[in-house]
N, C-alpha and C positions, 0 to 999 in steps of 0.2 A: 651487369656492371663490370667493367674491366678490373682484372686483378693486378695488384702491384704491391710492392713492399711498403708497409707502413712503418711508423716510428717504433712499433713493438715487434717487428718482424724478427724471426728467430736468428737470422744471419747478422747479428750485431755483436758488440763487445760482451764479454762474459765476466762474471765476478769471481768464478772459481770457488764459490761458497761451499761446495761439497768436496773440496780438496782433501784427500786422505780418508774420506768416508766410504762406507760400503752400504749398498742398498740392494734389496731384492725386490724385483717387480714381478708380481704374480699376474700372469696373463700378458706378458710383455712381448709375445711373438708378433711378427709382422706379416700381414697377408701379402701375397704376391701383388706387385703393382698392377698386373693385368686383371686381378680379381675384382677391381672396382675402384672408383675414384676415392682419394683421401687416404688417411692413415688412422690406425686405431689408437686409443688412449694409452694402452700399455707400451706399444712401440715408441710413441711420441715421448712418453714419460721417461723411458729408458734412455733414449737418445739425448734428451735434455739433461738428465742427471749426469751422463758421461761427459757431456759438453761442459758441465760445471765442475769437472774434476773427480767425479764419483767413480768408484769401481762398482760395476753393476752385474748382479746375477739375474739373468733373464730366464724366468721360469714360465714354461708353457707346456700344455699337454701335447702340442704339435712341435716335435723336435725341429722340423724344417723351418717353421715359423720363428722359433727362438733363435736359430742360427742365422736367419736373415737379419734379425735385429742386431745380433752380435757382430755380424759382418759390417753392417752400416756404422756401428760404433767404432770398430777397429779400423775400418778404412778412413775414418775421420780422426784417428789418432787417440781414441779412447781405449779403455780397458773393460772387458766384459767376458762373462762365461755364460754358456747356455746350459740350462738344466731342464730335462724333460720330467714332468711329474703331473699326476692327477691330484689336484688339491682336495677332491672329495674323499680320497683314500689316505688315512692317517699315516700308514707306513710309508707311502710315497712321499708325503710331506716331511716325515722324519729323515728319510734318506736325502731329500733335497737340501735340507738345512745342514745336514752333515757335510754335504759337498761345499756349502758356503763356508763352514767352519774350516774345512781342509784347505780351501783356496785362500781365504782371507782372515780366518781366525776370529772374526767378530762381525757384528752387524749394527748399523746405525739407523737404518730406515727400512720399513716394510711398506710397500705400496701395493695394495690389492686392487688391481684395475680390471679384473675379469668379471664376467657375468654372462649368463645365458638366458635365452627365452625360447619357447617352443611354439608359441602361437599367439593369438590375440583373443583368447577365450575369457568369457566373463565367469562369474561364480556359478551361474546356472548351467554353464557348459563345462564345468570342472571335470578334469581327468586326473585320477589318482597318480598314474604313472608320470604325468607331466609335473605334478607337484613334487614328487620324489626327485626327479632329475634336476629340477631348478633349485630346490632347497639344498640338495647335496652339494652343488657347486657354489651358489650365491650366498649361502649361509654357513653350512658345514665347512665349506672350503675356507672361508674367512676365519672360522674358529681354528681350524687346523693350522693355518699359516701363522696366526698369532700365537698359538700354543707353542710352536717350535721356534718362532722368532724371538720371543721375549727372553728366554734364557741366554740367547746370544748377545742381547743388548746390555752388556755388562757395564757400559758407561752411559746408560740412558739411551733414549732413542725416540723415534717417531713412527707411528703407524697412521697411514692415510688410506682409508677405505673409499672406493668409488661406489657410491650408491646410485640413485636416480631421482629425477624430479617426479617420477611416477610414484614414489613413496608418499608424497604429500599432495601432488596434483594428479590424481588418477585420470587415465585416458580410458576410452572404450576398450574393453577387453583387457588383456594383460593382468588379470587378477592375481595370479600366482606370482608373476614377476614383481608386481607392486608390493605384495606381501613380503617377498624375500628382501626387497630393498628397504622396506620399513624395519625389518628385523636387523638389517645391517646398521641402520641408524641407532637403534637401541643397543646393539652389541658394541658399537663404537663408544657410546657414552659409558657403558659398563667398564670397558677396558680402561678408559680415561680415569675413572674413579678408582678402580681396583689396582691399577698398576702405576699410578702417579708417584707413589712412594719410591719406586725404582728409578724415577727420573724419566719415565716413559710417557709420552703424550699420544693421544689418539683423536683423530678428527676424520670427518667424512665430507665428501663432495657429492652434490647432487647435480649431475649434468642435465641440461635441458635438451632440446632438439638439435643435436649436432649432425654434421655431415661426416660420417665415418663409414667404413665398409659394412658394419653391422646395420647401419641405417638402411642400406639397400634392401635388406631382408625385412626389417620391421615395417618399412613403408609399403612394401609389396604385399603384405599380409592383410587379408580382409578380416574383419571382426568375426570371430567364431571359427577361423580357419587355421590350418597349419602354416608354418613359415613358407613364404614364397618370395623370391627375389623381385625387386622392382625393375621393370624393363628399362633399358638405357634411354629409350625414347621419352620416358617420363621423368628423368632425372632433373632437368632444368626447371620444370614446373614445380616439382617437389621442393627444390632448393629455394625457389622464389617464395613459396608459401612459408617455409621455415624462417626465411629472412623477415618476412612481413609481420610475423607474430611476435617478434621481439621489440622491446622498447627502443633498442639502439638500431633496429632495422639492419642488423648484421647477422651473418650466419656463423654459428659456432662450429669449431673444429676441435680435433683432439688436442691441438696445441694449446687451446684456451684452457682445457682441463689440466693438461700437463703443467702449465705455468702455475696454476693454482695449487696443484699437488706439490710442486717443488717448494713453493713458499711455505706451505704447512709442514713439510718435512724438514725445512731448514731451521737453523738456529735463530733466524730472525723471528720465528713464530714460537719462541721458547715459552711464552706465557699464554699460548692458545691451546686449549685442550677441551675435549668433550663437545666440540662444536660441529654443526652440520651446515655446510656452506652451499647455498644454491648458486650455481654458475650457469645461467641460462639467458643472458642478454636482457634480463628484465621481463621475460615472457610471463612469468608467474605472477607478476604484480599488475598486469594490464587487465582491465575489465574486458571480458570476451566480446561484448557488444561494441567496444570501442576500437577494436583492432583495425577495422577498415577506415576509421576516421583520423588516423594519425597523418600528419603532414609528411611529405616525402623527405627522406634523409638528404641533407645538403652535401655531405662529405662522402668521398669514395669509401667503399667497404674494403679495408685493407685485410686481405687474407693472410693469416700466418702460415709460413712455410718453412720447413727445415731445409737449408741449402747444404747438400752433401758434396 
């Protein structure tokens, strides 16, 4: 299906709803364009925040990736800084948020967009080392960032954690990843309840099957095996399959998640907290035996793109 700009394409008028605000995006680094089709959630979220007037601290363990996002923002007239940090290490997080304090003095939003997986192993194929690596980033990392972000949110704020549909709609394999994202959902609700008196809200987003650089690895990995990239020759078939399993018969991208994250982080969502939002094109509500029986979509699939 031919790609074209739709009514919700990123290259439209903006509200500047984050004017004067400061956000930190954990996992905001951008993969090189040649590394695969699409853009990651962290980079997309960082770029949209900047486009809405926000000053953005782009945190990533990969300094080059963080600087690629910052360059895209600055080249488009926005303001951002790159911070290299490993969120699984508490002292690294403490230093990162000290950099935010020095640069901007305050923080209005924390968006945890990172997450790792190592394989598609089931419980019976469980590997201790894999559990430690995934939990250190996907859970411990989210705790560390919240721990150091909350004291900077002196005027209230918003925390948006990117979880996964795997937390409630498990796939074959990915047992440890699914468990880590279930923990993210619970952690998000705890923060919402515990920190509400500070004027801080916390919500989570569960993305469905999106087309992002990380999808190339997940799709190429066989059940019970270590990560393996999906060959480029298989990309189109994989994208068509992902499109067909949704109710809207459209393919999700990082921009779809970024738009949801921006809403939850904004003042428009001031009375929304402790919620876990599924963003999956309706895939999770379709009976699996009915996927092939849906009528063909009548409208073009408008792919969201950021125009730099």
